[in-house]
C-alpha positions as a Markdown table, in Angstrom:
| # | Residue | x | y | z |
|---|---|---|---|---|
| 1 | Unk | 8.5 | -23.0 | 9.0 |
| 2 | Unk | 12.3 | -23.6 | 8.6 |
| 3 | Unk | 13.6 | -25.3 | 11.4 |
| 4 | Unk | 16.4 | -22.5 | 11.7 |
| 5 | Unk | 13.8 | -20.0 | 12.3 |
| 6 | Unk | 12.2 | -21.9 | 15.3 |
| 7 | Unk | 15.7 | -22.3 | 16.7 |
| 8 | Unk | 16.6 | -18.6 | 16.3 |
| 9 | Unk | 13.2 | -17.5 | 18.0 |
| 10 | Unk | 14.3 | -19.4 | 21.0 |
| 11 | Unk | 17.9 | -18.3 | 21.0 |
| 12 | Unk | 17.7 | -14.7 | 20.0 |
| 13 | Unk | 14.2 | -13.7 | 21.2 |
| 14 | Unk | 13.7 | -16.2 | 24.2 |
| 15 | Unk | 10.5 | -17.2 | 22.3 |
| 16 | Unk | 9.2 | -21.0 | 22.6 |
| 17 | Unk | 7.0 | -21.6 | 19.7 |
| 18 | Unk | 4.0 | -24.4 | 20.5 |
| 19 | Unk | 1.2 | -24.0 | 17.9 |
| 20 | Unk | 2.4 | -22.8 | 14.0 |
| 21 | Unk | -0.2 | -21.6 | 11.6 |
| 22 | Unk | 0.2 | -20.7 | 7.8 |
| 23 | Unk | -1.1 | -17.2 | 7.0 |
| 24 | Unk | -2.0 | -16.7 | 3.7 |
| 25 | Unk | -1.7 | -13.4 | 1.8 |
| 26 | Unk | 1.7 | -11.5 | 0.7 |
| 27 | Unk | 3.2 | -12.2 | -2.6 |
| 28 | Unk | 6.0 | -15.0 | -2.3 |
| 29 | Unk | 6.5 | -13.9 | 1.4 |
| 30 | Unk | 5.7 | -16.5 | 3.8 |
| 31 | Unk | 4.0 | -15.8 | 7.1 |
| 32 | Unk | 2.8 | -17.7 | 10.4 |
| 33 | Unk | 0.8 | -17.2 | 13.3 |
| 34 | Unk | 2.8 | -18.6 | 16.4 |
| 35 | Unk | 1.5 | -19.5 | 19.8 |
| 36 | Unk | 4.8 | -18.8 | 22.1 |
| 37 | Unk | 5.3 | -18.8 | 25.7 |
| 38 | Unk | 5.3 | -14.8 | 25.5 |
| 39 | Unk | 1.7 | -14.5 | 23.7 |
| 40 | Unk | 0.8 | -14.9 | 19.7 |
| 41 | Unk | 3.4 | -13.4 | 17.4 |
| 42 | Unk | 3.6 | -13.1 | 13.5 |
| 43 | Unk | 6.5 | -14.4 | 11.8 |
| 44 | Unk | 7.2 | -13.2 | 8.3 |
| 45 | Unk | 10.0 | -14.8 | 6.1 |
| 46 | Unk | 11.1 | -12.6 | 3.1 |
| 47 | Unk | 11.2 | -14.3 | -0.3 |
| 48 | Unk | 14.9 | -14.4 | -1.5 |
| 49 | Unk | 13.5 | -14.2 | -5.2 |
| 50 | Unk | 11.8 | -10.7 | -4.4 |
| 51 | Unk | 14.3 | -9.4 | -1.8 |
| 52 | Unk | 18.3 | -9.1 | -2.3 |
| 53 | Unk | 20.5 | -7.4 | 0.5 |
| 54 | Unk | 20.0 | -4.2 | -0.5 |
| 55 | Unk | 16.2 | -4.3 | -0.7 |
| 56 | Unk | 16.3 | -5.8 | 2.6 |
| 57 | Unk | 18.4 | -2.9 | 4.2 |
| 58 | Unk | 15.7 | -0.7 | 2.5 |
| 59 | Unk | 12.8 | -2.8 | 4.5 |
| 60 | Unk | 14.8 | -2.6 | 7.6 |
| 61 | Unk | 14.9 | 1.5 | 7.3 |
| 62 | Unk | 11.1 | 1.3 | 6.7 |
| 63 | Unk | 10.5 | -1.0 | 9.7 |
| 64 | Unk | 12.5 | 1.2 | 12.0 |
| 65 | Unk | 10.2 | 4.1 | 10.8 |
| 66 | Unk | 7.1 | 1.7 | 11.8 |
| 67 | Unk | 8.5 | 1.2 | 15.2 |
| 68 | Unk | 8.7 | 4.9 | 15.8 |
| 69 | Unk | 5.0 | 5.3 | 14.7 |
| 70 | Unk | 4.1 | 2.0 | 17.1 |
| 71 | Unk | 5.8 | 4.0 | 20.1 |
| 72 | Unk | 4.2 | 7.2 | 19.3 |
| 73 | Unk | 0.2 | 5.8 | 19.4 |
| 74 | Unk | -0.5 | 4.4 | 15.7 |
| 75 | Unk | -2.1 | 1.2 | 15.7 |
| 76 | Unk | 0.5 | -0.7 | 14.0 |
| 77 | Unk | 2.0 | -4.1 | 15.3 |
| 78 | Unk | 4.8 | -4.0 | 17.9 |
| 79 | Unk | 8.2 | -5.3 | 16.2 |
| 80 | Unk | 10.3 | -7.3 | 18.0 |
| 81 | Unk | 14.0 | -6.4 | 17.7 |
| 82 | Unk | 17.4 | -8.2 | 18.0 |
| 83 | Unk | 20.4 | -6.0 | 18.5 |
| 84 | Unk | 18.5 | -3.0 | 17.5 |
| 85 | Unk | 17.3 | -4.6 | 14.1 |
| 86 | Unk | 14.0 | -5.5 | 12.8 |
| 87 | Unk | 15.1 | -8.1 | 10.4 |
| 88 | Unk | 17.2 | -11.4 | 11.3 |
| 89 | Unk | 19.6 | -12.8 | 8.5 |
| 90 | Unk | 20.2 | -16.3 | 9.3 |
| 91 | Unk | 21.8 | -17.0 | 6.1 |
| 92 | Unk | 21.9 | -16.0 | 2.2 |
| 93 | Unk | 18.4 | -17.6 | 2.0 |
| 94 | Unk | 16.5 | -16.9 | 5.2 |
| 95 | Unk | 15.5 | -13.5 | 6.6 |
| 96 | Unk | 12.5 | -13.1 | 8.9 |
| 97 | Unk | 11.1 | -10.6 | 11.3 |
| 98 | Unk | 8.7 | -11.0 | 14.1 |
| 99 | Unk | 5.8 | -8.9 | 15.2 |
| 100 | Unk | 2.9 | -9.0 | 17.8 |
| 101 | Unk | -0.2 | -10.6 | 16.2 |
| 102 | Unk | -2.6 | -8.0 | 15.7 |
| 103 | Unk | -6.4 | -9.3 | 15.9 |
| 104 | Unk | -9.0 | -7.9 | 13.6 |
| 105 | Unk | -10.2 | -8.5 | 10.2 |
| 106 | Unk | -10.0 | -7.2 | 6.9 |
| 107 | Unk | -13.0 | -5.5 | 5.1 |
| 108 | Unk | -13.7 | -4.5 | 1.4 |
| 109 | Unk | -16.4 | -2.4 | -0.3 |
| 110 | Unk | -19.2 | -4.6 | 0.2 |
| 111 | Unk | -18.3 | -5.0 | 4.0 |
| 112 | Unk | -16.6 | -2.0 | 5.4 |
| 113 | Unk | -19.4 | 0.3 | 7.4 |
| 114 | Unk | -19.8 | 4.3 | 7.5 |
| 115 | Unk | -18.3 | 4.1 | 11.1 |
| 116 | Unk | -15.2 | 2.3 | 9.9 |
| 117 | Unk | -14.6 | 4.3 | 7.0 |
| 118 | Unk | -14.7 | 7.5 | 9.1 |
| 119 | Unk | -12.3 | 5.8 | 11.4 |
| 120 | Unk | -10.0 | 4.8 | 8.4 |
| 121 | Unk | -9.6 | 8.5 | 7.3 |
| 122 | Unk | -8.8 | 9.7 | 11.2 |
| 123 | Unk | -6.3 | 7.1 | 11.5 |
| 124 | Unk | -4.9 | 7.9 | 7.9 |
| 125 | Unk | -4.3 | 11.4 | 8.9 |
| 126 | Unk | -2.7 | 10.4 | 12.3 |
| 127 | Unk | -0.4 | 8.2 | 10.4 |
| 128 | Unk | 0.6 | 10.8 | 7.8 |
| 129 | Unk | 1.0 | 13.4 | 10.8 |
| 130 | Unk | 3.4 | 11.0 | 12.5 |
| 131 | Unk | 5.3 | 10.3 | 9.4 |
| 132 | Unk | 5.6 | 14.1 | 8.7 |
| 133 | Unk | 7.7 | 14.5 | 12.1 |
| 134 | Unk | 10.4 | 11.9 | 10.9 |
| 135 | Unk | 13.5 | 13.0 | 8.8 |
| 136 | Unk | 13.3 | 12.7 | 5.3 |
| 137 | Unk | 17.0 | 13.2 | 3.8 |
| 138 | Unk | 17.9 | 9.5 | 3.9 |
| 139 | Unk | 14.9 | 8.1 | 3.1 |
| 140 | Unk | 14.1 | 6.0 | -0.1 |
| 141 | Unk | 12.5 | 8.4 | -2.7 |
| 142 | Unk | 13.6 | 11.7 | -1.4 |
| 143 | Unk | 13.7 | 14.2 | -3.3 |
| 144 | Unk | 10.8 | 13.6 | -6.0 |
| 145 | Unk | 11.4 | 15.3 | -9.4 |
| 146 | Unk | 8.0 | 16.2 | -10.7 |
| 147 | Unk | 9.0 | 16.1 | -14.3 |
| 148 | Unk | 10.6 | 12.7 | -13.8 |
| 149 | Unk | 7.3 | 11.4 | -12.9 |
| 150 | Unk | 5.8 | 12.8 | -16.3 |
| 151 | Unk | 8.6 | 11.4 | -18.3 |
| 152 | Unk | 8.6 | 8.1 | -16.8 |
| 153 | Unk | 4.9 | 7.9 | -17.7 |
| 154 | Unk | 5.4 | 8.5 | -21.2 |
| 155 | Unk | 8.2 | 6.0 | -21.3 |
| 156 | Unk | 6.1 | 3.4 | -19.9 |
| 157 | Unk | 3.5 | 4.6 | -22.4 |
| 158 | Unk | 5.9 | 4.0 | -25.5 |
| 159 | Unk | 7.3 | 0.7 | -24.2 |
| 160 | Unk | 3.7 | -0.8 | -23.7 |
| 161 | Unk | 2.6 | 0.3 | -27.4 |
| 162 | Unk | 5.8 | -1.4 | -28.6 |
| 163 | Unk | 4.3 | -4.7 | -26.9 |
| 164 | Unk | 0.9 | -3.9 | -28.7 |
| 165 | Unk | 2.1 | -4.9 | -32.0 |
| 166 | Unk | 2.8 | -8.5 | -30.7 |
| 167 | Unk | 0.5 | -10.9 | -30.0 |
| 168 | Unk | -1.3 | -9.8 | -26.9 |
| 169 | Unk | -4.9 | -9.8 | -25.7 |
| 170 | Unk | -7.1 | -6.9 | -27.4 |
| 171 | Unk | -8.1 | -5.6 | -24.1 |
| 172 | Unk | -4.6 | -4.9 | -23.1 |
| 173 | Unk | -4.1 | -3.0 | -26.3 |
| 174 | Unk | -7.2 | -0.8 | -25.7 |
| 175 | Unk | -6.0 | -0.2 | -22.2 |
| 176 | Unk | -2.7 | 1.4 | -23.4 |
| 177 | Unk | -4.3 | 3.2 | -26.2 |
| 178 | Unk | -6.7 | 4.7 | -23.5 |
| 179 | Unk | -3.9 | 6.2 | -21.5 |
| 180 | Unk | -2.8 | 8.8 | -24.4 |
| 181 | Unk | -5.5 | 11.4 | -23.8 |
| 182 | Unk | -4.8 | 11.7 | -20.1 |
| 183 | Unk | -0.9 | 11.9 | -20.7 |
| 184 | Unk | -1.4 | 14.7 | -22.9 |
| 185 | Unk | -3.0 | 16.8 | -20.4 |
| 186 | Unk | -0.3 | 16.3 | -17.7 |
| 187 | Unk | 2.4 | 18.3 | -17.0 |
| 188 | Unk | 5.2 | 18.5 | -14.1 |
| 189 | Unk | 3.0 | 21.1 | -12.8 |
| 190 | Unk | 0.0 | 18.6 | -12.2 |
| 191 | Unk | 2.0 | 17.3 | -9.2 |
| 192 | Unk | 3.0 | 20.7 | -7.4 |
| 193 | Unk | -0.5 | 20.2 | -5.7 |
| 194 | Unk | 0.0 | 17.2 | -4.1 |
| 195 | Unk | 1.7 | 17.1 | -0.6 |
| 196 | Unk | 5.0 | 15.3 | -0.3 |
| 197 | Unk | 6.4 | 13.2 | 2.7 |
| 198 | Unk | 6.6 | 9.6 | 3.8 |
| 199 | Unk | 3.5 | 7.4 | 3.1 |
| 200 | Unk | 2.8 | 4.1 | 3.7 |
| 201 | Unk | 2.7 | 3.2 | 0.0 |
| 202 | Unk | 0.7 | 0.1 | 0.2 |
| 203 | Unk | -2.6 | 1.3 | 1.9 |
| 204 | Unk | -5.0 | -1.3 | 0.3 |
| 205 | Unk | -7.8 | -3.3 | 2.0 |
| 206 | Unk | -5.0 | -6.2 | 2.7 |
| 207 | Unk | -3.1 | -4.2 | 5.0 |
| 208 | Unk | -5.9 | -2.5 | 7.2 |
| 209 | Unk | -7.3 | -4.6 | 10.0 |
| 210 | Unk | -10.8 | -3.7 | 11.5 |
| 211 | Unk | -12.8 | -4.2 | 14.6 |
| 212 | Unk | -16.8 | -3.5 | 14.7 |
| 213 | Unk | -16.0 | 0.2 | 15.8 |
| 214 | Unk | -13.1 | 1.0 | 13.4 |
| 215 | Unk | -9.5 | 0.4 | 12.5 |
| 216 | Unk | -7.4 | -2.1 | 14.8 |
| 217 | Unk | -4.3 | -2.1 | 12.9 |
| 218 | Unk | -2.4 | -0.9 | 9.9 |
| 219 | Unk | 0.2 | -3.5 | 8.9 |
| 220 | Unk | 2.8 | -4.3 | 6.2 |
| 221 | Unk | 4.8 | -1.1 | 6.3 |
| 222 | Unk | 7.6 | -2.6 | 4.5 |
| 223 | Unk | 7.1 | -0.1 | 1.2 |
| 224 | Unk | 6.8 | 3.1 | 3.5 |
| 225 | Unk | 9.4 | 5.8 | 1.6 |
| 226 | Unk | 9.2 | 9.4 | 0.6 |
| 227 | Unk | 6.2 | 10.0 | -2.0 |
| 228 | Unk | 3.1 | 11.8 | -2.3 |
| 229 | Unk | 1.0 | 11.2 | 0.4 |
| 230 | Unk | -2.1 | 11.3 | -1.2 |
| 231 | Unk | -1.6 | 8.2 | -3.0 |
| 232 | Unk | -2.4 | 6.7 | 0.4 |
| 233 | Unk | -5.8 | 8.4 | 0.3 |
| 234 | Unk | -6.4 | 7.5 | -3.5 |
| 235 | Unk | -5.5 | 3.9 | -2.9 |
| 236 | Unk | -7.9 | 4.0 | -0.1 |
| 237 | Unk | -11.0 | 5.1 | -2.1 |
| 238 | Unk | -10.3 | 2.5 | -4.6 |
| 239 | Unk | -9.8 | -0.2 | -2.1 |
| 240 | Unk | -13.1 | 0.4 | 0.0 |
| 241 | Unk | -15.5 | 3.0 | -1.9 |
| 242 | Unk | -15.2 | 1.6 | -5.5 |
| 243 | Unk | -17.9 | -1.0 | -6.0 |
| 244 | Unk | -19.6 | -2.4 | -9.3 |
| 245 | Unk | -18.0 | 0.7 | -11.2 |
| 246 | Unk | -19.5 | 3.1 | -9.0 |
| 247 | Unk | -18.1 | 5.2 | -6.3 |
| 248 | Unk | -19.7 | 5.3 | -2.9 |
| 249 | Unk | -20.2 | 8.8 | -2.2 |
| 250 | Unk | -21.3 | 8.3 | 1.5 |
| 251 | Unk | -18.4 | 6.2 | 2.4 |
| 252 | Unk | -16.0 | 8.8 | 0.9 |
| 253 | Unk | -17.7 | 11.5 | 2.8 |
| 254 | Unk | -17.2 | 9.5 | 5.9 |
| 255 | Unk | -13.2 | 9.3 | 5.2 |
| 256 | Unk | -13.1 | 12.8 | 4.4 |
| 257 | Unk | -15.0 | 13.9 | 7.7 |
| 258 | Unk | -12.3 | 11.4 | 9.4 |
| 259 | Unk | -9.1 | 12.6 | 7.9 |
| 260 | Unk | -10.2 | 16.2 | 8.2 |
| 261 | Unk | -10.3 | 16.1 | 11.8 |
| 262 | Unk | -6.2 | 16.2 | 11.6 |
| 263 | Unk | -5.6 | 17.4 | 8.0 |
| 264 | Unk | -7.3 | 19.2 | 5.4 |
| 265 | Unk | -8.8 | 17.1 | 2.7 |
| 266 | Unk | -11.9 | 18.0 | 0.4 |
| 267 | Unk | -13.7 | 16.1 | -2.4 |
| 268 | Unk | -11.6 | 17.9 | -5.1 |
| 269 | Unk | -8.6 | 16.6 | -3.3 |
| 270 | Unk | -10.3 | 13.2 | -3.6 |
| 271 | Unk | -10.5 | 13.7 | -7.3 |
| 272 | Unk | -6.9 | 14.4 | -7.5 |
| 273 | Unk | -5.7 | 12.0 | -5.3 |
| 274 | Unk | -7.5 | 9.3 | -7.4 |
| 275 | Unk | -5.7 | 10.6 | -10.6 |
| 276 | Unk | -2.3 | 10.6 | -8.7 |
| 277 | Unk | -3.2 | 7.1 | -7.9 |
| 278 | Unk | -3.3 | 6.4 | -11.6 |
| 279 | Unk | -0.3 | 8.1 | -12.4 |
| 280 | Unk | 1.4 | 5.8 | -9.9 |
| 281 | Unk | -0.2 | 2.5 | -10.6 |
| 282 | Unk | -1.1 | 2.4 | -14.2 |
| 283 | Unk | 2.5 | 1.3 | -15.3 |
| 284 | Unk | 2.4 | -1.5 | -12.3 |
| 285 | Unk | -0.9 | -3.1 | -13.3 |
| 286 | Unk | -1.4 | -2.3 | -17.0 |
| 287 | Unk | 0.9 | -5.0 | -18.2 |
| 288 | Unk | 0.2 | -7.6 | -20.7 |
| 289 | Unk | 0.7 | -10.8 | -18.2 |
| 290 | Unk | -2.2 | -9.2 | -16.0 |
| 291 | Unk | -4.5 | -9.5 | -19.0 |
| 292 | Unk | -4.4 | -13.3 | -19.1 |
| 293 | Unk | -3.5 | -14.0 | -15.5 |
| 294 | Unk | -6.8 | -14.8 | -13.4 |
| 295 | Unk | -5.0 | -14.0 | -9.9 |
| 296 | Unk | -7.9 | -12.3 | -7.8 |
| 297 | Unk | -5.4 | -9.5 | -6.2 |
| 298 | Unk | -4.0 | -8.7 | -9.8 |
| 299 | Unk | -7.4 | -8.7 | -11.4 |
| 300 | Unk | -8.8 | -5.9 | -8.8 |
| 301 | Unk | -6.0 | -3.6 | -9.1 |
| 302 | Unk | -5.8 | -4.0 | -12.9 |
| 303 | Unk | -9.7 | -3.4 | -13.1 |
| 304 | Unk | -9.4 | -0.1 | -11.0 |
| 305 | Unk | -6.8 | 1.3 | -13.1 |
| 306 | Unk | -9.0 | 0.7 | -16.2 |
| 307 | Unk | -11.9 | 2.3 | -14.6 |
| 308 | Unk | -9.7 | 5.4 | -13.7 |
| 309 | Unk | -8.9 | 5.4 | -17.2 |
| 310 | Unk | -12.3 | 5.3 | -18.2 |
| 311 | Unk | -13.4 | 8.2 | -15.8 |
| 312 | Unk | -10.3 | 10.3 | -15.4 |
| 313 | Unk | -12.2 | 13.5 | -17.0 |
| 314 | Unk | -15.4 | 13.1 | -15.1 |
| 315 | Unk | -14.1 | 12.3 | -11.6 |
| 316 | Unk | -15.4 | 15.6 | -10.4 |
| 317 | Unk | -18.7 | 15.1 | -11.6 |
| 318 | Unk | -19.0 | 11.5 | -10.4 |
| 319 | Unk | -17.9 | 13.0 | -6.7 |
| 320 | Unk | -20.8 | 15.6 | -7.0 |
| 321 | Unk | -18.2 | 18.5 | -7.3 |
| 322 | Unk | -19.5 | 20.0 | -10.4 |
């Protein structure tokens, strides 16, 4: 950790740092677990490669919404503020934030239990309910133009097709070509069925902590913005209920049961949420460089999109709906 951050923690927050331990995870951002005279905190330094001043302003707005959620009982970290702001800007290259350190561990499709999956559904619904109480007119992403979504998917497809003529892996070319039948069945009306609102928008297994009974904390709200809230649901199912190219129906039922305690959700909704996740994430992960890189996180997301592409037209059958 930079000396400037350590000094500012003392000057701006009154925190004296004792033990500083690097924390892995996150793309290019740096994180440390820090023991202080006021308890354990997590310090996150934002990458100046990923974040310019405009992006930091958007993150600040997202963190302010997280602060409201935490005050209303949503299990997310308490964020320390200075002069009302969550992000400290020390200079052109140093931007960081401070939050309470949250105990818990991450789970995956192998380790998550039915009880934890039920808790995850319940907490996801409570989070969506809390977000729905916040004003949306100034939130990034508002309003959504459904037609623009379909147009952008086609534009992405044509751009990737141009790359297929180059010397790229055959697996990438197959993945792009397989998108066309799906795109031909999409229209702006497809998106009308999806509830809109503020969503977490990074609701994957890296950002949810568990204890033995259930969810202990939701973390990393940096990307929350106005979107289709069922993307959080589709992303959850992919992260926790897809294993060895098969959906775990028991875990999906547990999630649906938990979520339905607060908001309506059915198995047909799950099928649509998975298709929605394909529409949002395929342009992110079906990129030529991700077919040559071996980063575990990237490979996982890419493979999930490939699975959805292959099974788009049979999701209802796989979920036992038909």
